[in-house]
N, C-alpha and C positions, 0 to 999 in steps of 0.2 A: 582178283585182289592179289598184287606183289607179294611175294615174301610170306604167302596167309601162314603155312603150316609152321615153318623157321619161328616165325614172331608168336604164334600160339603156343609152341611147344615150350616157348622159355616162360611165358605166363604160367603155364600147365606147372610147371616143376618150382617156379620162384613160388608159387602160392599153394604149390602142395607143399612144399617146407612152412610155409607161417600156417596151414592147417594142421600140422603138428605142434609147431612152438605155441601157437597163441590157446587153442583149448587144454592142452595137455601137459605144457611144461610146467603150470604152476602145480599140476597133481604130482609130477616126477619132484620138484623142489619140496614139497609137502611130505613125500615119502623119505626125502632125504633128511627129514628133522627139522626142516626150517619154519618160522612162525609165520602169522598173518602178515606181519610189518615187514621181514626179511623178504616175503615171497612177492610183496607188492615195489619193495625196491628194487629186486632183482628184476621183474618183469617192468619196469621201468625204465632201465638202463639201454637194452636197444632203442628204446623213444629219445631219450636223452642226448645218444651220440647222433640220432638224426638230425637235431638242431644245427648242428655245426656242418658236420659231415657232407650231408648233400650239397651244402651252398658251396664249400670247398671243390667238390668234385663237379660242380654247375659250372662254377666259373672257370676251371681249368678246363674242360670239356668247350666252354663258347670260344675261351681264349684260343686253344690249341687246335680245335675242330677234331680232334682224336677222342671222339666219343665212344668208340665200339671199343678200343684198346682200354679206355677205363673203365669200362664195363667189364671184360675179360678181365684185367688185373683185377678189380674188386671182389669178384666173384673167385677168383684162384687164391688171392690172400685171406679171405675168409673160410676158406675151405681149410687153410693150411694151419691158422691160428685156434680154429675149433677143435683140434684134434686131442687139446690135454683135457678134453672135457670128460674122458673115462678116468681121469683119476682125480677129478674135483670134488670135492663135497665141503668145503668150508665157506663161509659168506664169501670172505673176503676173495679167494682165488676164483670162486664160480664169479664173483663181479668183476677181475680183472679179465677174466676168460671174456665175458659177455661183453664188456667194453671192447677190447680189443677185435673179438669177431664181428660187431655190429658195425663199428667204423668202417670196415671194408664194405659189408654186405651193403648199407646203406648208400654206398658210393652207386649201387646199381638201377634202382626202380626209377627213380626220377632221371636219370640220363636214358633208360630204355624207354620211357614213355616217349619222349622227345623224338629215338630213333625211331620208333612205331609210327609214330605221326609224317614224321619225315618219308619213309621208307611209303606209306600208304600214298604220298602226294595228294593227288586231287581228291583222292577217295578217304582220306581223313576221317571223314563223317562215321567212315565205318569202323572205328575204333573199338567200339563197344562188341564188334562181332569177333575182332582178334580177342580183346579183353576177356570175355566172358571163358575163354578156355583158363586163365586163371582160377575162375570160379570153379571149374569142373575139376580141377587140380586139387583145389581145397576140400570140395566135397569127397572125392576118392582118399584122400588122406583121413580126412575125419571119419569116416566110414568104418574102413580098414583097418584103422588104428584102434576105433574104440573096441570095437572086438578081438584085436589082438591083445590088446591091454586087460581087458577083462580076464584073457588064459594065462598070459605070461608075466603080468605087471608092467611096471612104468619103466623098470630097466632098460629096456629095449630102444627106449626113445633116443638115446645118445649116438646109436648106432644108427638109426633111420635118419636123423638129422645129418650127420656125416655123410650118410652115403646122397642124401639128397642134394649136399651142396656140392659133390665132386661130380654129379651128373650135370646140374646147374652150369657147372663151369665148361663141360663139353659142350653143352646146348650154345654156349656164347661161342664157339668155334665156327657154328654155322650161321650167325646171325650176318645180314647184310651190313653194309655201312652206313646206309642211308644218306640223303643228300643234302649234307650241309651247306647251310649259306654260307657265304662270304663274311667275315669278319665284318663291321661297322668301322667305319675311317673315324679318326679320332674327332671328337665334337661332333659328329654326325649323329642324329636321331636322339632319341630321348634315351637317358640312363636310367637305370635301375630305381635308384632314388626318386626322379622324377615320376616313374610311375608308380610307385609306391605311394607317391605323396597325393594321388588322386582318391578324393573320399571313398570310391565304388572298391578300390581296389583295397584301401588298408579295411574297412568296414568286411570285406569279404574273408579276408587273413583272420580278421578276430571271430567270424561267424565259423570259418574253418578250424580253429584252436579250439572255440566252445563245444563244437561237434565232436570232437576226439574226446575231449574233458569229459562230456557225458559220457561215452565209451567205458570210462574208467572199472566202474563195477562190473560190466557184461565183459570186457576182456580179460581181467585179473580175476575175477571169484563165480565168475556165471559156474563155470565147472563144479567148482568145490561146493557150489551152493545146491547144485542140482544132486551131487553126491549126497549130500546131507540130508536131502529129502527121501533119498533112499532109492535114487534113479541108476541104474547101472549105467558103466562105462558107453556100453553100446547107445543106448538110449541119448545118453549127453551128445554122442556123437551124431545119432540121430538129429536130434535138436540144431546142433551146430550146422548139419548138413542141410535141413530144410530151410533156414535163412538164405543157403547161400543159392539151393535152387532156385529160391523168388529171385536172387540177384542175377542169374543168369537167365531168366526169363524177362526181368527188365532190360538187362544189355541186348536183349533181341530186338526191342523196339524202340530202344533209346533213340537211335538216328530220327525217328519220326518225332518223336517227343520234342528233341533240340531242335526240328525245323518248324514245330508248330508255335513252340511256347517261350518266352523271354526267358533266357538262361537266368537272372536272379530270382523270379518268381518260380521255377524249380528248386531252386537251391531253398527256398523260404517252406515251400510245401514239403522238400523232403526232412527239414528240420520240424516243422511241426509233426509230422507222422513219426520221427525219431523220438520226439517227446512222450507221443502216445505208446511208443512201444516200450519206453521203459516204466512208464506207467503201469501197463500192462503184466509187466512182469513182478511188478511190486507189488501187484495185489491177487495174480495166480496163484502163489502158493504150490500144492503139489495137483494143481490141475494140469493136467496134461495139456488137454487141448487148449487151454486158454496158453499156455505156453509155447504151444505150437503156432497157433495165431499170430500171437506175438513177434515169433522167429520170421513171419512170412513178410514182416513190415522191414525186416533188413534190404529189401528190395530198394527201400528210401533211405534209410538210416546209413546205409552204406552205397548201395548201388547208383541211383540217380544221383545223389550228391557227388559221389566221386566222379562220375562219366560228365556229369554238367559242369564241375569244378574243372576236370583237364580240357573242354572246349574253352570256358571261358579263361584260362591262365592262358593258352595258348593265343587267342583272340588279344589279350591286354598288352602279352608282353611279345609278341611276335618272334618271327623266326629269328632272328639275331639275339633276343637276349631269352628264347625259350628252355635252355638248361637252367639258366638260374632263376626263372620264373617257377617252373615246376620245383627246383630245389626248395625254394622258400613256400610255396605250398607244401611240401612232405615236410618240410623243419618243422614250419609251426601248426600244421595240423595236426599229421602223424608222429612228427616229432614229440615237441613242445607240449600238447594238447594231449596226447596218449601217454606221455610221461606223468605229467602232472595227475591225471586221471588215475593212473596207476599206482601212483605216489600216495595220493590222498586215500584212496580207497584201501589200500594196507594199511594205513594209519588208522582209519575210523571203523574198518571192517568188524572187526571183534566186539567194537563200541554199539556199531548202529546196524549191521549187518544188512537186511533186506530194504532198510529206509533209504540206504544211498542210490537205489532205484528211483524213487522219488525225487531227491535233489537232483541227479540227472535229468529226469523229465524236466523238471524246472529251467536246469543250464540250457537245455537245447530248446525251449520256449523263450528263453531270453537271446538267444541267438538269432533265433527266427524274428523276433520284435527290433532287433539292433536292425537289421537290412531293410525292413520296413520303414521304421522311424526316420534313420537315417539316410534313407534316400538311395540305398543302392539300388532298389526295385525300379527305379527311374533312370538308371544311368542307359545312354543311346548304344553302349557299346555291347 
């Protein structure tokens, strides 16, 4: 497989950074004295910028053909603007830092997904074998940091995040340029808008939004919830890692599932299993074995849904519009959906608490129903 380790290394560090930010940044903000509503708002900011930023960078990459330069520039600028984090301790200054950092950081992943598929060429069905190293990076980050934070506290997090951003930028210097297709001639082929008007495409994007919306209580307050139940940060990290281990196992066999099953049905199954996962967390209480069982369903709520989505978007938008297609999926799912979930969870957590996981279960079930009732599962594509 061409460029396997260079592509895999980027995923390792990118998701190692995410494995630092998502489980533990809310704990850092809590230690700085922020309340639940402020934490929810701040955790939503990187996802809010993902609504617009990936589309801008995707359009630019498709038009210019300079996808690798955009990835490198996005990483470098994100590392630079994150440096003031060591002095930031008020809500508005933290919000400004997260807006500027995430605007550039969110330029990266959607375009790197396209670069990976282009670099793999005829072996693009092996995408999940490259992507699994991102899951490994996430696991390493949450396990190591869980132990470190128990010993030295959350004050080390800004140093870890800054270091990972610079390592990530150095990694972009080794990446292949990919095999960019020539831009479409004016008036030839379908436009992005024409593709979006397909019922199957619009339903998928709504489902992607709802899937990430359902993750809101998990991504924002799961660690805080576990701490309140009396679990150590190491156990918190262990539970996060268990979910990603399941995700790695899924990625190893995903190419077979994609070859055997219709992609929209894989998406429906993922949504239904996500609904079951949030329901299990809601009823688990301090039952470690039930929480662990729920974490294994991360293989579906993220792993199979994401891998199937990447393949499906690639088929729908083709090579010429690949950057904008992946950017739309990133914006509406991981951007708008995650931001809405984080923001609403922040507003409601102090009043509703664990009940939000039951709401999340309902949201994921509604998304699955939309794909079935709306006919997306009958799409021939």
